[in-house]
C-alpha positions as CSV (number, residue, x, y, z in Angstrom):
1,X,92.0,94.4,92.1
2,X,90.9,97.7,93.6
3,X,91.7,98.5,97.1
4,X,90.2,101.9,97.3
5,X,87.8,102.7,100.2
6,X,85.2,105.5,99.0
7,X,83.2,107.1,101.9
8,X,80.4,109.2,100.8
9,X,79.2,111.4,104.1
10,X,79.6,114.3,106.1
11,X,82.1,116.3,107.4
12,X,81.5,118.8,110.9
13,X,83.2,120.7,113.5
14,X,82.6,119.4,116.3
15,X,82.9,120.8,119.8
16,X,82.7,118.2,122.9
17,X,81.9,119.4,126.6
18,X,83.2,117.1,129.3
19,X,80.6,117.0,132.0
20,X,80.1,114.7,135.2
21,X,76.5,113.8,134.2
22,X,74.3,114.6,131.0
23,X,71.5,116.4,131.6
24,X,68.2,115.5,131.5
25,X,65.4,117.3,129.9
26,X,64.9,120.8,131.4
27,X,67.8,120.7,133.9
28,X,71.0,123.1,133.0
29,X,75.1,121.7,133.3
30,X,76.4,124.9,134.5
31,X,79.8,123.1,134.8
32,X,82.4,121.4,132.3
33,X,85.4,119.9,133.0
34,X,86.6,120.2,129.8
35,X,86.2,121.8,126.0
36,X,87.3,120.3,122.6
37,X,87.1,121.5,119.5
38,X,88.2,119.0,116.6
39,X,86.6,118.2,113.1
40,X,84.3,115.4,113.2
41,X,81.2,114.4,111.2
42,X,80.7,110.0,110.8
43,X,81.8,109.8,107.1
44,X,84.9,112.0,107.9
45,X,85.5,109.7,111.0
46,X,84.7,106.8,108.9
47,X,87.3,108.1,106.7
48,X,90.2,108.7,108.7
49,X,89.5,105.9,110.5
50,X,89.9,103.7,107.4
51,X,92.9,105.4,106.2
52,X,94.8,104.8,110.0
53,X,94.2,101.2,109.2
54,X,94.8,101.6,105.5
55,X,98.0,102.5,105.8
56,X,99.3,99.4,106.9
57,X,96.8,97.2,104.6
58,X,97.5,98.6,101.5
59,X,94.8,100.4,101.0
60,X,93.9,103.8,99.9
61,X,90.7,105.9,100.8
62,X,88.9,108.8,99.3
63,X,85.7,110.7,100.9
64,X,82.9,112.8,98.8
65,X,81.3,115.2,100.8
66,X,80.7,119.0,100.8
67,X,82.0,121.8,103.1
68,X,81.5,125.8,103.9
69,X,84.0,127.8,102.6
70,X,85.2,128.7,106.0
71,X,87.8,128.0,108.5
72,X,86.0,124.6,110.1
73,X,85.9,123.8,106.6
74,X,89.8,124.0,105.6
75,X,90.3,122.5,109.2
76,X,88.2,119.5,108.7
77,X,89.7,118.8,104.8
78,X,93.4,119.5,106.6
79,X,93.1,116.8,108.9
80,X,91.6,114.4,106.6
81,X,94.4,114.8,103.9
82,X,97.2,114.7,107.3
83,X,96.1,111.0,107.5
84,X,96.2,110.1,103.6
85,X,92.2,110.7,103.0
86,X,91.6,112.1,99.0
87,X,89.3,114.7,99.9
88,X,89.5,116.3,95.9
89,X,86.3,115.2,95.4
90,X,85.1,117.0,98.7
91,X,83.1,120.4,97.3
92,X,82.6,123.6,99.1
93,X,80.2,125.5,99.6
94,X,79.7,129.7,99.4
95,X,76.6,129.8,100.6
96,X,76.5,127.3,103.7
97,X,78.7,127.0,106.2
98,X,80.9,123.6,107.4
99,X,78.4,121.3,109.5
100,X,78.8,121.2,113.0
101,X,78.2,119.1,116.0
102,X,77.6,119.9,119.7
103,X,78.6,117.1,121.9
104,X,78.5,115.8,125.8
105,X,80.5,113.6,127.0
106,X,79.7,112.4,131.2
107,X,82.3,111.0,133.2
108,X,81.5,107.1,131.9
109,X,82.3,108.4,128.5
110,X,78.2,108.0,127.7
111,X,77.5,111.3,125.4
112,X,74.6,112.9,123.5
113,X,75.8,115.1,120.0
114,X,72.9,117.5,118.1
115,X,74.1,118.5,114.8
116,X,73.7,121.1,112.5
117,X,74.3,119.4,109.0
118,X,75.3,122.7,106.9
119,X,76.7,122.3,104.0
120,X,76.2,118.2,104.4
121,X,72.7,119.3,103.6
122,X,73.6,120.3,100.2
123,X,75.0,117.1,98.8
124,X,73.6,116.3,95.6
125,X,72.7,113.1,94.3
126,X,74.4,113.5,91.1
127,X,77.4,114.7,93.0
128,X,77.8,111.5,95.1
129,X,76.7,109.3,91.7
130,X,79.0,111.2,89.6
131,X,82.1,110.3,92.2
132,X,81.6,107.1,93.0
133,X,80.9,106.0,89.3
134,X,84.7,107.7,88.8
135,X,86.4,106.3,91.3
136,X,85.1,102.7,90.8
137,X,86.0,102.0,95.2
138,X,86.1,98.1,96.5
139,X,84.2,99.1,99.3
140,X,81.3,102.6,99.8
141,X,80.9,103.6,102.7
142,X,77.4,105.3,103.7
143,X,75.7,106.8,106.4
144,X,72.4,108.9,106.9
145,X,74.4,112.8,108.1
146,X,73.9,113.1,104.4
147,X,70.5,113.9,102.3
148,X,69.2,110.4,101.7
149,X,69.2,111.0,97.9
150,X,72.5,111.5,98.0
151,X,73.1,108.5,99.6
152,X,70.7,106.5,97.1
153,X,72.4,107.5,94.0
154,X,75.9,106.8,95.6
155,X,74.8,102.7,95.8
156,X,73.3,102.7,93.1
157,X,76.6,103.9,91.1
158,X,78.1,101.3,92.4
159,X,75.8,99.2,90.4
160,X,75.4,95.4,90.5
161,X,78.1,94.5,88.1
162,X,80.4,97.3,89.5
163,X,81.8,94.9,91.8
164,X,82.5,96.8,94.8
165,X,80.9,96.2,98.2
166,X,78.0,98.9,99.8
167,X,78.1,99.2,103.7
168,X,75.3,100.7,105.1
169,X,75.8,102.6,108.8
170,X,71.9,103.4,109.0
171,X,72.6,106.1,111.8
172,X,71.2,108.6,112.4
173,X,68.0,106.8,111.6
174,X,65.5,109.2,109.9
175,X,61.7,109.6,111.9
176,X,60.4,107.6,109.5
177,X,62.3,104.1,108.9
178,X,61.1,103.4,105.2
179,X,63.2,105.4,103.0
180,X,66.2,103.6,104.6
181,X,64.3,100.1,104.2
182,X,63.8,101.0,100.5
183,X,67.8,101.4,100.1
184,X,68.7,97.8,101.7
185,X,68.4,96.5,98.4
186,X,71.7,97.9,97.5
187,X,73.5,96.9,100.3
188,X,76.1,94.5,100.8
189,X,77.0,95.0,104.7
190,X,74.4,96.6,107.0
191,X,75.7,97.9,110.3
192,X,73.2,99.2,112.4
193,X,73.5,99.3,116.5
194,X,70.4,97.7,118.3
195,X,68.0,101.3,117.7
196,X,68.8,101.4,114.8
197,X,68.3,97.5,113.9
198,X,64.8,97.7,116.2
199,X,63.7,100.1,114.2
200,X,64.4,99.0,111.2
201,X,62.1,96.1,111.9
202,X,60.0,97.7,112.8
203,X,60.8,95.9,116.3
204,X,61.6,97.3,120.4
205,X,65.4,97.3,120.4
206,X,66.1,93.8,120.8
207,X,68.1,92.9,123.9
208,X,69.1,89.7,123.9
209,X,71.0,87.6,120.7
210,X,67.9,85.7,120.1
211,X,66.3,89.4,119.8
212,X,68.8,90.8,117.8
213,X,68.6,87.7,115.5
214,X,64.7,88.1,115.1
215,X,65.4,91.3,114.1
216,X,67.8,90.1,111.4
217,X,65.4,87.7,110.1
218,X,62.7,90.8,109.5
219,X,64.5,92.1,107.4
220,X,64.5,92.1,103.8
221,X,68.2,92.1,102.9
222,X,70.0,89.4,100.7
223,X,73.9,90.6,102.0
224,X,75.2,90.3,105.9
225,X,74.1,92.2,108.9
226,X,76.6,93.0,111.4
227,X,75.0,94.1,114.6
228,X,77.4,96.1,117.1
229,X,76.8,96.2,120.6
230,X,79.2,98.9,121.9
231,X,81.1,97.5,125.1
232,X,79.5,93.7,124.3
233,X,81.4,94.0,120.6
234,X,79.0,92.9,117.6
235,X,77.4,90.4,116.5
236,X,78.0,88.7,112.7
237,X,74.8,87.3,110.0
238,X,76.4,86.2,106.9
239,X,73.9,83.9,104.5
240,X,73.8,80.5,104.9
241,X,75.8,80.3,107.7
242,X,75.6,80.3,111.9
243,X,75.8,84.0,113.6
244,X,79.3,84.5,115.0
245,X,79.6,86.8,118.4
246,X,82.1,88.9,118.4
247,X,83.5,89.6,122.3
248,X,84.1,93.0,123.6
249,X,87.2,94.5,124.2
250,X,87.7,95.6,127.6
251,X,89.0,99.1,128.1
252,X,89.4,102.3,130.1
253,X,86.6,103.9,128.1
254,X,87.4,107.5,127.9
255,X,85.2,108.9,125.2
256,X,82.7,106.4,123.5
257,X,81.5,109.0,120.6
258,X,83.2,108.2,117.2
259,X,83.3,104.4,118.5
260,X,80.7,103.1,116.0
261,X,82.3,105.5,112.7
262,X,85.5,104.1,113.7
263,X,83.9,100.7,113.5
264,X,82.4,100.9,110.1
265,X,85.8,102.3,108.7
266,X,88.1,100.2,110.2
267,X,85.5,97.4,108.6
268,X,85.2,98.6,105.2
269,X,89.3,98.2,104.9
270,X,89.4,95.3,106.4
271,X,86.6,94.1,103.5
272,X,88.3,96.2,101.0
273,X,91.5,94.1,101.5
274,X,89.6,90.9,101.0
275,X,89.6,89.8,104.4
276,X,86.8,87.2,105.5
277,X,84.0,89.3,107.3
278,X,84.2,88.0,110.6
279,X,88.0,89.0,110.6
280,X,87.4,92.3,109.5
281,X,84.7,92.8,112.8
282,X,87.2,91.5,115.2
283,X,90.0,94.0,113.6
284,X,87.1,96.7,113.7
285,X,85.8,96.0,117.3
286,X,89.3,96.3,118.3
287,X,89.9,99.3,116.5
288,X,86.7,100.7,118.1
289,X,87.4,99.8,121.6
290,X,91.0,101.4,121.5
291,X,89.6,104.9,120.0
292,X,87.2,105.3,123.2
293,X,90.3,105.3,125.1
294,X,91.0,108.9,124.4
295,X,89.5,112.1,123.6
296,X,87.6,112.9,120.4
297,X,86.0,111.1,117.9
298,X,88.6,109.5,115.7
299,X,91.4,106.7,116.0
300,X,94.9,108.0,116.6
301,X,96.4,104.4,115.5
302,X,95.7,101.5,114.6
């Protein structure tokens, strides 16, 4: 059985600015406490986390995406290669620069992120479908920082008889969530946060476990749902079973940016290694918490 995890998604060049407090609308923050440039992108962050953890679980990781033919693109590819990610299916565009993200992090670790997709926005449905069909992964990981047609094509390429699991992290959620709802029939494991779950369900953001369960019940989804709750852990919903709460790990948070990506990448590795969903969530939850104890959006060690 294949233990390959394939991530279809974004690769960005991140600039992280640390400030005492996040600026409010119309406010200018003149003083930063530090600045960090590093490779990022939701897809690449997830692939990197999967590779770091997968090295211990016998899993391989491949990335499908696009970068510019530029220095940030070279840095992005080199960073993934350094942790063992196969980047041979990452396209290089000479007409679009590598995507960029500007991240502001306050003293408590909370963050805001603005993304210019660049080459990520050129990823075509034919490219993703062909790559996924050729790789035949055990687990396919998807998010929404690349065009939705490319995401949908990748999910369909796994196919109902392909044997692979499709994991969707519905972030960032588009203004109209209906196209994402239309994709749910191809998803085996949906991994939203509370806000994304509420928007998919057409309800206010849930604040209690009961409200989360109501939102999950409102979705037209035959697969499982793992709702990430930040520092409060996660809630797992599997068909025919009672919801399982996985408590949060108490750590000294320095930077929470990328924690959700680490969670998704590590969850995918657990599933590829045939772990039960709740066990994979527990491992992913611990890794995501660990990732918040240092600067940057990547998992440095399991």
